N, CA, C and O atoms as a printed pandas DataFrame, in Angstrom:
     atom_number atom_name residue_name chain_id  residue_number  x_coord  y_coord  z_coord
0              1         N          MET        A               1  120.567  -86.921 -137.866
1              2        CA          MET        A               1  120.869  -88.042 -138.734
2              3         C          MET        A               1  120.339  -89.317 -138.089
3              4         O          MET        A               1  120.391  -89.459 -136.867
4              5         N          ASN        A               2  119.845  -90.219 -138.874
5              6        CA          ASN        A               2  119.355  -91.497 -138.386
6              7         C          ASN        A               2  120.529  -92.340 -137.893
7              8         O          ASN        A               2  121.498  -92.538 -138.626
8              9         N          LEU        A               3  120.454  -92.829 -136.677
9             10        CA          LEU        A               3  121.547  -93.601 -136.077
10            11         C          LEU        A               3  121.909  -94.826 -136.910
11            12         O          LEU        A               3  123.069  -95.238 -136.925
12            13         N          ASP        A               4  120.939  -95.412 -137.600
13            14        CA          ASP        A               4  121.207  -96.595 -138.421
14            15         C          ASP        A               4  122.086  -96.290 -139.627
15            16         O          ASP        A               4  122.656  -97.211 -140.213
16            17         N          GLN        A               5  122.210  -95.038 -140.008
17            18        CA          GLN        A               5  123.030  -94.641 -141.154
18            19         C          GLN        A               5  124.479  -94.366 -140.787
19            20         O          GLN        A               5  125.325  -94.257 -141.675
20            21         N          VAL        A               6  124.784  -94.251 -139.501
21            22        CA          VAL        A               6  126.129  -93.886 -139.062
22            23         C          VAL        A               6  127.044  -95.110 -139.149
23            24         O          VAL        A               6  126.775  -96.144 -138.538
24            25         N          LYS        A               7  128.130  -94.975 -139.917
25            26        CA          LYS        A               7  129.083  -96.063 -140.118
26            27         C          LYS        A               7  130.492  -95.479 -140.198
27            28         O          LYS        A               7  130.666  -94.360 -140.682
28            29         N          PRO        A               8  131.496  -96.219 -139.733
29            30        CA          PRO        A               8  132.876  -95.760 -139.917
30            31         C          PRO        A               8  133.165  -95.509 -141.398
31            32         O          PRO        A               8  132.741  -96.274 -142.264
32            33         N          GLY        A               9  133.884  -94.438 -141.671
33            34        CA          GLY        A               9  134.229  -94.062 -143.035
34            35         C          GLY        A               9  133.289  -93.046 -143.650
35            36         O          GLY        A               9  133.607  -92.472 -144.691
36            37         N          LEU        A              10  132.128  -92.805 -143.030
37            38        CA          LEU        A              10  131.164  -91.833 -143.543
38            39         C          LEU        A              10  131.696  -90.420 -143.350
39            40         O          LEU        A              10  132.139  -90.062 -142.258
40            41         N          LYS        A              11  131.654  -89.622 -144.403
41            42        CA          LYS        A              11  132.065  -88.222 -144.317
42            43         C          LYS        A              11  130.889  -87.415 -143.798
43            44         O          LYS        A              11  129.776  -87.527 -144.313
44            45         N          VAL        A              12  131.135  -86.596 -142.769
45            46        CA          VAL        A              12  130.060  -85.837 -142.128
46            47         C          VAL        A              12  130.450  -84.374 -141.918
47            48         O          VAL        A              12  131.627  -84.015 -141.915
48            49         N          ARG        A              13  129.416  -83.541 -141.741
49            50        CA          ARG        A              13  129.598  -82.128 -141.394
50            51         C          ARG        A              13  128.906  -81.903 -140.058
51            52         O          ARG        A              13  127.772  -82.341 -139.863
52            53         N          ILE        A              14  129.575  -81.228 -139.146
53            54        CA          ILE        A              14  129.035  -80.948 -137.818
54            55         C          ILE        A              14  128.086  -79.759 -137.924
55            56         O          ILE        A              14  128.486  -78.671 -138.338
56            57         N          VAL        A              15  126.822  -79.974 -137.544
57            58        CA          VAL        A              15  125.797  -78.931 -137.695
58            59         C          VAL        A              15  125.248  -78.429 -136.358
59            60         O          VAL        A              15  124.460  -77.483 -136.330
60            61         N          ALA        A              16  125.652  -79.045 -135.268
61            62        CA          ALA        A              16  125.182  -78.616 -133.945
62            63         C          ALA        A              16  126.195  -79.040 -132.896
63            64         O          ALA        A              16  126.893  -80.042 -133.055
64            65         N          LEU        A              17  126.266  -78.272 -131.833
65            66        CA          LEU        A              17  127.056  -78.638 -130.659
66            67         C          LEU        A              17  126.103  -78.629 -129.478
67            68         O          LEU        A              17  125.905  -77.599 -128.833
68            69         N          ASN        A              18  125.522  -79.768 -129.203
69            70        CA          ASN        A              18  124.562  -79.898 -128.115
70            71         C          ASN        A              18  125.287  -80.120 -126.793
71            72         O          ASN        A              18  126.517  -80.146 -126.749
72            73         N          SER        A              19  124.551  -80.273 -125.758
73            74        CA          SER        A              19  125.123  -80.504 -124.430
74            75         C          SER        A              19  126.006  -81.746 -124.422
75            76         O          SER        A              19  125.684  -82.759 -125.043
76            77         N          THR        A              20  127.101  -81.651 -123.724
77            78        CA          THR        A              20  127.994  -82.811 -123.571
78            79         C          THR        A              20  127.896  -83.380 -122.161
79            80         O          THR        A              20  128.727  -84.193 -121.755
80            81         N          GLN        A              21  126.889  -82.957 -121.422
81            82        CA          GLN        A              21  126.680  -83.502 -120.088
82            83         C          GLN        A              21  126.475  -85.013 -120.227
83            84         O          GLN        A              21  125.651  -85.463 -121.023
84            85         N          GLY        A              22  127.207  -85.768 -119.471
85            86        CA          GLY        A              22  127.135  -87.222 -119.555
86            87         C          GLY        A              22  128.262  -87.831 -120.375
87            88         O          GLY        A              22  128.491  -89.038 -120.292
88            89         N          PHE        A              23  128.976  -87.026 -121.169
89            90        CA          PHE        A              23  130.141  -87.540 -121.885
90            91         C          PHE        A              23  131.239  -87.789 -120.854
91            92         O          PHE        A              23  131.529  -86.917 -120.034
92            93         N          ILE        A              24  131.834  -88.945 -120.891
93            94        CA          ILE        A              24  132.905  -89.289 -119.959
94            95         C          ILE        A              24  134.184  -89.441 -120.776
95            96         O          ILE        A              24  134.595  -90.553 -121.107
96            97         N          LEU        A              25  134.808  -88.304 -121.098
97            98        CA          LEU        A              25  135.983  -88.289 -121.957
98            99         C          LEU        A              25  136.969  -87.238 -121.480
99           100         O          LEU        A              25  136.622  -86.319 -120.738
100          101         N          ARG        A              26  138.216  -87.399 -121.927
101          102        CA          ARG        A              26  139.241  -86.418 -121.577
102          103         C          ARG        A              26  138.884  -85.044 -122.151
103          104         O          ARG        A              26  138.291  -84.925 -123.223
104          105         N          LYS        A              27  139.266  -84.020 -121.399
105          106        CA          LYS        A              27  138.960  -82.638 -121.782
106          107         C          LYS        A              27  139.569  -82.271 -123.138
107          108         O          LYS        A              27  138.950  -81.523 -123.895
108          109         N          ASP        A              28  140.755  -82.772 -123.463
109          110        CA          ASP        A              28  141.371  -82.404 -124.739
110          111         C          ASP        A              28  140.531  -82.898 -125.919
111          112         O          ASP        A              28  140.445  -82.208 -126.935
112          113         N          TYR        A              29  139.912  -84.072 -125.808
113          114        CA          TYR        A              29  139.007  -84.529 -126.870
114          115         C          TYR        A              29  137.781  -83.619 -126.950
115          116         O          TYR        A              29  137.335  -83.272 -128.044
116          117         N          MET        A              30  137.244  -83.240 -125.811
117          118        CA          MET        A              30  136.066  -82.378 -125.790
118          119         C          MET        A              30  136.376  -81.011 -126.409
119          120         O          MET        A              30  135.526  -80.423 -127.077
120          121         N          ASN        A              31  137.573  -80.517 -126.189
121          122        CA          ASN        A              31  137.975  -79.218 -126.738
122          123         C          ASN        A              31  138.161  -79.242 -128.246
123          124         O          ASN        A              31  138.239  -78.182 -128.868
124          125         N          ASN        A              32  138.236  -80.432 -128.857
125          126        CA          ASN        A              32  138.395  -80.557 -130.313
126          127         C          ASN        A              32  137.084  -80.393 -131.070
127          128         O          ASN        A              32  137.099  -80.310 -132.298
128          129         N          ARG        A              33  135.964  -80.344 -130.382
129          130        CA          ARG        A              33  134.655  -80.233 -131.037
130          131         C          ARG        A              33  134.521  -78.881 -131.749
131          132         O          ARG        A              33  134.793  -77.836 -131.157
132          133         N          ARG        A              34  134.098  -78.904 -133.030
133          134        CA          ARG        A              34  134.017  -77.681 -133.838
134          135         C          ARG        A              34  132.749  -77.660 -134.679
135          136         O          ARG        A              34  132.512  -78.573 -135.469
136          137         N          LEU        A              35  131.944  -76.640 -134.516
137          138        CA          LEU        A              35  130.770  -76.438 -135.349
138          139         C          LEU        A              35  131.221  -76.135 -136.778
139          140         O          LEU        A              35  132.116  -75.316 -136.987
140          141         N          GLY        A              36  130.608  -76.789 -137.754
141          142        CA          GLY        A              36  130.935  -76.561 -139.161
142          143         C          GLY        A              36  132.070  -77.408 -139.692
143          144         O          GLY        A              36  132.323  -77.399 -140.897
144          145         N          ALA        A              37  132.762  -78.139 -138.835
145          146        CA          ALA        A              37  133.871  -78.980 -139.279
146          147         C          ALA        A              37  133.357  -80.100 -140.176
147          148         O          ALA        A              37  132.235  -80.578 -140.010
148          149         N          VAL        A              38  134.186  -80.509 -141.124
149          150        CA          VAL        A              38  133.894  -81.658 -141.978
150          151         C          VAL        A              38  134.929  -82.720 -141.643
151          152         O          VAL        A              38  136.127  -82.443 -141.593
152          153         N          GLY        A              39  134.454  -83.935 -141.416
153          154        CA          GLY        A              39  135.370  -84.999 -141.039
154          155         C          GLY        A              39  134.812  -86.370 -141.403
155          156         O          GLY        A              39  133.829  -86.494 -142.134
156          157         N          VAL        A              40  135.473  -87.394 -140.869
157          158        CA          VAL        A              40  135.131  -88.781 -141.173
158          159         C          VAL        A              40  134.859  -89.530 -139.874
159          160         O          VAL        A              40  135.618  -89.418 -138.911
160          161         N          ILE        A              41  133.771  -90.292 -139.857
161          162        CA          ILE        A              41  133.442  -91.133 -138.707
162          163         C          ILE        A              41  134.511  -92.215 -138.581
163          164         O          ILE        A              41  134.812  -92.913 -139.549
164          165         N          LYS        A              42  135.082  -92.352 -137.387
165          166        CA          LYS        A              42  136.104  -93.371 -137.137
166          167         C          LYS        A              42  135.547  -94.572 -136.386
167          168         O          LYS        A              42  136.043  -95.684 -136.565
168          169         N          GLY        A              43  134.542  -94.383 -135.561
169          170        CA          GLY        A              43  133.943  -95.462 -134.786
170          171         C          GLY        A              43  133.146  -94.883 -133.641
171          172         O          GLY        A              43  133.144  -93.673 -133.414
172          173         N          PHE        A              44  132.464  -95.767 -132.915
173          174        CA          PHE        A              44  131.654  -95.288 -131.792
174          175         C          PHE        A              44  132.517  -95.128 -130.550
175          176         O          PHE        A              44  133.554  -95.777 -130.414
176          177         N          VAL        A              45  132.086  -94.270 -129.660
177          178        CA          VAL        A              45  132.774  -94.031 -128.397
178          179         C          VAL        A              45  132.222  -95.035 -127.388
179          180         O          VAL        A              45  131.043  -94.986 -127.035
180          181         N          GLY        A              46  133.059  -95.921 -126.937
181          182        CA          GLY        A              46  132.640  -96.938 -125.981
182          183         C          GLY        A              46  132.072  -96.330 -124.703
183          184         O          GLY        A              46  132.518  -95.276 -124.251
184          185         N          GLY        A              47  131.082  -97.010 -124.128
185          186        CA          GLY        A              47  130.498  -96.565 -122.872
186          187         C          GLY        A              47  129.426  -95.496 -123.010
187          188         O          GLY        A              47  128.939  -94.974 -122.007
188          189         N          HIS        A              48  129.052  -95.163 -124.243
189          190        CA          HIS        A              48  128.060  -94.105 -124.459
190          191         C          HIS        A              48  126.835  -94.622 -125.225
191          192         O          HIS        A              48  126.125  -93.846 -125.865
192          193         N          GLY        A              49  126.598  -95.904 -125.159
193          194        CA          GLY        A              49  125.375  -96.491 -125.705
194          195         C          GLY        A              49  125.232  -96.465 -127.214
195          196         O          GLY        A              49  124.136  -96.696 -127.724
196          197         N          GLY        A              50  126.305  -96.191 -127.946
197          198        CA          GLY        A              50  126.229  -96.150 -129.406
198          199         C          GLY        A              50  125.737  -94.841 -129.972
199          200         O          GLY        A              50  125.613  -94.703 -131.189
200          201         N          ASP        A              51  125.449  -93.866 -129.109
201          202        CA          ASP        A              51  124.958  -92.566 -129.569
202          203         C          ASP        A              51  126.083  -91.586 -129.893
203          204         O          ASP        A              51  125.869  -90.627 -130.634
204          205         N          VAL        A              52  127.269  -91.813 -129.350
205          206        CA          VAL        A              52  128.386  -90.880 -129.498
206          207         C          VAL        A              52  129.455  -91.528 -130.381
207          208         O          VAL        A              52  129.821  -92.689 -130.197
208          209         N          TRP        A              53  129.940  -90.743 -131.342
209          210        CA          TRP        A              53  130.879  -91.253 -132.339
210          211         C          TRP        A              53  132.137  -90.384 -132.419
211          212         O          TRP        A              53  132.085  -89.170 -132.227
212          213         N          TRP        A              54  133.276  -91.040 -132.707
213          214        CA          TRP        A              54  134.520  -90.325 -132.959
214          215         C          TRP        A              54  134.499  -89.801 -134.385
215          216         O          TRP        A              54  134.230  -90.550 -135.325
216          217         N          VAL        A              55  134.784  -88.516 -134.546
217          218        CA          VAL        A              55  134.918  -87.906 -135.860
218          219         C          VAL        A              55  136.326  -87.328 -135.944
219          220         O          VAL        A              55  136.762  -86.589 -135.061
220          221         N          GLU        A              56  137.029  -87.676 -137.021
221          222        CA          GLU        A              56  138.361  -87.113 -137.250
222          223         C          GLU        A              56  138.220  -85.935 -138.208
223          224         O          GLU        A              56  137.700  -86.071 -139.315
224          225         N          HIS        A              57  138.693  -84.777 -137.757
225          226        CA          HIS        A              57  138.717  -83.586 -138.600
226          227         C          HIS        A              57  139.897  -82.733 -138.194
227          228         O          HIS        A              57  140.257  -82.676 -137.019
228          229         N          ASP        A              58  140.491  -82.078 -139.152
229          230        CA          ASP        A              58  141.629  -81.182 -138.906
230          231         C          ASP        A              58  142.751  -81.883 -138.149
231          232         O          ASP        A              58  143.442  -81.250 -137.351
232          233         N          GLY        A              59  142.943  -83.187 -138.386
233          234        CA          GLY        A              59  144.021  -83.931 -137.742
234          235         C          GLY        A              59  143.769  -84.280 -136.288
235          236         O          GLY        A              59  144.688  -84.711 -135.590
236          237         N          THR        A              60  142.533  -84.101 -135.813
237          238        CA          THR        A              60  142.201  -84.405 -134.423
238          239         C          THR        A              60  140.978  -85.314 -134.363
239          240         O          THR        A              60  140.237  -85.447 -135.337
240          241         N          LEU        A              61  140.784  -85.931 -133.212
241          242        CA          LEU        A              61  139.576  -86.707 -132.951
242          243         C          LEU        A              61  138.692  -85.934 -131.990
243          244         O          LEU        A              61  139.174  -85.312 -131.044
244          245         N          ALA        A              62  137.388  -85.982 -132.245
245          246        CA          ALA        A              62  136.431  -85.323 -131.366
246          247         C          ALA        A              62  135.172  -86.182 -131.279
247          248         O          ALA        A              62  134.797  -86.835 -132.252
248          249         N          PRO        A              63  134.525  -86.183 -130.124
249          250        CA          PRO        A              63  133.286  -86.944 -129.961
250          251         C          PRO        A              63  132.060  -86.100 -130.310
251          252         O          PRO        A              63  131.971  -84.930 -129.936
252          253         N          TYR        A              64  131.121  -86.709 -131.030
253          254        CA          TYR        A              64  129.873  -86.043 -131.368
254          255         C          TYR        A              64  128.728  -87.032 -131.240
255          256         O          TYR        A              64  128.871  -88.207 -131.579
256          257         N          CYS        A              65  127.601  -86.557 -130.754
257          258        CA          CYS        A              65  126.390  -87.362 -130.729
258          259         C          CYS        A              65  125.858  -87.459 -132.162
259          260         O          CYS        A              65  126.070  -86.550 -132.965
260          261         N          PHE        A              66  125.180  -88.542 -132.478
261          262        CA          PHE        A              66  124.700  -88.774 -133.849
262          263         C          PHE        A              66  123.787  -87.662 -134.363
263          264         O          PHE        A              66  123.659  -87.496 -135.576
264          265         N          ASP        A              67  123.155  -86.905 -133.485
265          266        CA          ASP        A              67  122.271  -85.833 -133.954
266          267         C          ASP        A              67  122.985  -84.497 -134.130
267          268         O          ASP        A              67  122.340  -83.472 -134.350
268          269         N          GLU        A              68  124.311  -84.504 -134.036
269          270        CA          GLU        A              68  125.092  -83.292 -134.224
270          271         C          GLU        A              68  125.742  -83.215 -135.606
271          272         O          GLU        A              68  126.381  -82.214 -135.928
272          273         N          PHE        A              69  125.590  -84.248 -136.418
273          274        CA          PHE        A              69  126.204  -84.235 -137.750
274          275         C          PHE        A              69  125.247  -84.768 -138.808
275          276         O          PHE        A              69  124.276  -85.467 -138.519
276          277         N          VAL        A              70  125.573  -84.400 -140.067
277          278        CA          VAL        A              70  124.831  -84.851 -141.249
278          279         C          VAL        A              70  125.856  -85.331 -142.276
279          280         O          VAL        A              70  127.023  -84.945 -142.211
280          281         N          PRO        A              71  125.428  -86.170 -143.224
281          282        CA          PRO        A              71  126.359  -86.581 -144.287
282          283         C          PRO        A              71  126.882  -85.354 -145.042
283          284         O          PRO        A              71  126.132  -84.416 -145.316
284          285         N          ALA        A              72  128.155  -85.374 -145.367
285          286        CA          ALA        A              72  128.763  -84.235 -146.090
286          287         C          ALA        A              72  128.814  -84.524 -147.573
287          288         O          ALA        A              72  129.287  -83.694 -148.348
């Protein structure tokens, strides 16, 4: 997905789970990542250069890089 299109409130589907090397986040957030999940962008993850975004799905928050999701 084009990074310029990513905005809070956008509904997305997770289409890839790429490497999380370099993510500096709690393990419980990392464990919430799910391939195929549909959720809503909540905002960017601070400290990750604007490439990593919080997605809320199934009542949880998970971090995803902008190239791991597409509009749903």
